[in-house]
C-alpha positions, -999 to +999 in steps of 0.1 A: +170+092-158+154+065-139+147+074-101+155+047-076+125+035-053+135+047-020+103+043+000+072+018+002+036+020+010+025-006+036-010-014+040-021-029+076-049-057+087-077-040+104-108-053+118-129-025+105-126-026+067-140-056+049-120-070+017-143-054-009-134-019+004-097-024+008-094-044-027-116-015-045-094+011-028-063-008-038-076-009-075-088+029-072-055+046-060-028+022-065-038+010-100-042-024-089-056-052-111-086-069-091-067-100-084-037-082-072-057-060-050-072-095-037-040-109-028-027-079-010-058-078+011-053-114+019-018-112+028-025-081+049-053-101+066-028-133+071+004-115+081-007-083+096+006-060+066+016-059+030+037-036+005+011-021-019+032+003-037+068+014-039+088+047-053+097+078-046+083+096-013+068+124-030+048+099-055+034+079-024+021+106-003-011+115-022-019+079-024-012+074+013-034+103+023-062+091-002-061+056+012-063+070+050-092+093+039-109+058+032-104+045+066-074+020+058-044+020+080-014+027+056+021+045+063+051+051+041+081+032+050+118+038+038+134+010+022+163-001+043+197+007+020+217-019+006+248+001+010+268-010+040 
């Protein structure tokens, strides 16, 4: 059984962390490739935020806590329902 993705983890831009730390954290905790992590860091910097992970809430909770522990500004958001 494949579970539907219900939540997304959002990285917010901040002026405290440099690109190298953000990239290293995304590679370590989100299993991003280096180019994917770099692209997410640039998107967050340019637009204010970037979705970095999606899935079930429980799967993202630990990753969210780890990234917050490293000083990154992240939060878990619900996907908007496509059912009207």
